[in-house]
C-alpha positions in Angstrom: -29.5 19.0 -21.8 -25.8 19.8 -22.1 -23.1 19.4 -19.4 -22.9 23.1 -18.5 -26.6 23.3 -17.8 -26.4 20.3 -15.6 -23.4 21.8 -13.7 -25.4 25.0 -13.3 -28.2 23.0 -11.7 -25.7 21.6 -9.3 -24.5 25.1 -8.4 -28.1 26.1 -7.9 -28.5 23.1 -5.6 -31.4 21.9 -7.6 -32.3 18.2 -7.3 -33.1 18.3 -11.0 -29.3 18.1 -11.5 -29.2 14.5 -10.4 -32.2 13.6 -12.5 -30.7 15.2 -15.6 -27.3 13.6 -14.9 -29.0 10.2 -14.6 -31.0 10.8 -17.7 -28.0 11.8 -19.7 -25.4 9.3 -18.5 -27.1 6.9 -16.1 -26.7 3.9 -18.4 -23.0 4.5 -18.8 -22.6 4.7 -15.0 -24.6 1.6 -14.3 -22.7 -0.4 -17.0 -19.3 0.7 -15.6 -20.3 -0.3 -12.1 -21.9 -3.5 -13.2 -18.8 -4.5 -15.1 -16.8 -4.2 -11.8 -19.3 -5.7 -9.4 -21.4 -8.1 -11.6 -24.4 -7.3 -9.4 -27.2 -5.0 -10.5 -28.2 -4.2 -7.0 -24.6 -3.3 -5.9 -24.1 -1.3 -9.1 -27.3 0.7 -8.3 -26.0 1.4 -4.8 -22.6 2.5 -6.1 -24.1 4.8 -8.7 -26.4 6.4 -6.1 -23.4 6.9 -3.9 -21.6 8.5 -6.8 -24.5 10.8 -7.4 -24.2 11.9 -3.7 -20.4 12.3 -4.2 -21.0 14.4 -7.2 -23.6 16.5 -5.3 -21.0 17.1 -2.6 -18.2 17.9 -5.1 -20.1 20.4 -7.3 -19.8 23.1 -6.2 -17.0 24.0 -5.8 -15.7 21.8 -8.7 -16.7 22.7 -12.2 -15.7 19.5 -14.0 -15.0 19.4 -17.7 -15.9 16.9 -19.0 -18.7 16.0 -16.6 -18.9 12.4 -17.8 -15.3 11.6 -17.0 -15.6 13.3 -13.6 -18.6 11.3 -12.6 -17.3 8.1 -14.2 -14.2 8.4 -11.9 -16.5 8.7 -8.9 -18.6 5.7 -9.9 -15.5 3.7 -10.7 -13.9 4.5 -7.3 -17.1 3.6 -5.4 -17.4 0.4 -7.3 -13.8 -0.6 -6.8 -14.0 0.1 -3.1 -17.2 -2.1 -2.9 -15.5 -4.8 -5.1 -12.4 -4.9 -2.8 -14.6 -5.0 0.3 -16.7 -7.8 -1.1 -13.6 -9.7 -2.2 -12.0 -9.4 1.2 -15.2 -10.5 2.9 -15.8 -13.5 0.5 -12.3 -14.2 -0.6 -13.7 -14.6 -4.1 -13.5 -13.0 -7.5 -15.8 -10.7 -9.4 -16.4 -9.7 -12.9 -13.4 -7.3 -13.0 -11.0 -9.8 -11.3 -9.5 -10.8 -14.6 -8.8 -7.3 -15.8 -7.4 -6.3 -12.4 -5.1 -9.4 -12.4 -3.9 -8.6 -15.9 -3.0 -5.1 -14.9 -1.4 -6.3 -11.6 0.9 -8.5 -13.6 2.4 -5.4 -15.1 2.4 -3.3 -11.9 2.9 -5.9 -9.2 6.5 -5.1 -8.8 5.9 -1.4 -8.6 5.1 -1.9 -4.9 8.9 -2.3 -4.5 9.8 0.9 -6.2 13.0 2.4 -4.9 12.5 5.5 -2.8 9.2 7.3 -2.8 7.9 7.2 -6.4 4.7 9.1 -5.9 1.4 8.1 -7.4 1.3 11.3 -9.5 4.6 10.3 -11.1 3.3 6.8 -11.9 0.1 8.2 -13.3 2.2 10.6 -15.6 4.4 7.7 -16.7 1.3 5.6 -17.6 -0.3 8.6 -19.4 3.0 9.0 -21.4 2.8 5.2 -22.2 -0.8 5.6 -23.5 0.4 8.3 -25.8 2.8 5.8 -27.5 -0.1 3.5 -28.4 -2.2 3.8 -31.6 -5.7 5.3 -31.0 -7.2 1.8 -31.5 -4.9 0.1 -29.0 -5.4 3.0 -26.5 -9.2 2.4 -26.8 -8.8 -1.3 -26.3 -6.6 -0.9 -23.3 -8.8 1.8 -21.7 -12.0 -0.2 -22.3 -10.4 -3.2 -20.6 -8.5 -1.5 -17.7 -10.8 1.5 -17.0 -14.3 0.3 -17.9 -13.6 -3.4 -17.4 -15.3 -4.4 -20.6 -14.9 -8.0 -21.7 -12.9 -8.9 -24.7 -16.2 -9.7 -26.5 -17.6 -6.2 -25.7 -14.4 -4.6 -26.9 -14.4 -6.7 -30.1 -18.0 -5.6 -30.8 -17.1 -2.0 -30.2 -14.0 -2.0 -32.4 -15.0 -4.5 -35.1 -12.1 -6.8 -34.3 -12.4 -10.4 -33.4 -12.4 -11.4 -29.7 -9.1 -13.3 -30.3 -7.5 -10.2 -31.9 -8.5 -8.1 -28.9 -7.1 -10.7 -26.5 -3.8 -10.9 -28.4 -3.5 -7.1 -28.6 -4.2 -6.7 -24.8 -1.4 -9.2 -24.1 1.0 -7.2 -26.3 0.0 -3.9 -24.7 0.6 -5.3 -21.2 4.0 -6.5 -22.3 4.7 -3.1 -23.8 3.6 -1.4 -20.5 5.8 -3.7 -18.5 8.8 -3.0 -20.7 8.0 0.8 -20.6 7.9 0.7 -16.8 11.1 -1.3 -16.6 12.8 1.2 -18.9 11.8 4.0 -16.5 13.0 2.0 -13.5 9.5 1.8 -12.1 9.7 -2.0 -12.1 12.8 -3.5 -10.6 
């Protein structure tokens, strides 16, 4: 079933919409959530919460692409759960390393002069991504958005795990420099 048909099922308020969404993309949603939480049960709960969030958002939203729209909801639910669990346990999770790597680039952005809005930072990061080769963009997004391990990224790209790790280090340095050039990092 294609995305438009699934969206029409949401607009018709048919419960079949959730079943079709799960059938089409459920494995992707569960893997994304599991990569963040490292718990199948927690991932299942977050995906179910995301399905409810999608049900509440469509209508009026008519997302295109549907996969990216729901992945964002899954990711947000999973990150909220991760941060809540981490605060409660004061421990790490499967996405801790990826978050720490990105925080190294963005940590100082909390001291940005004035009121640099989140939208502006998002646009700057999107502009940075456009400067990367397609392969490096995929590597960066798989690590920082989907929280894939270096091994998973290596398998996906055909590179060695070491090469992926080295590239990620270089991309983070490039991002830090890019943000400093734009006076996002002081």
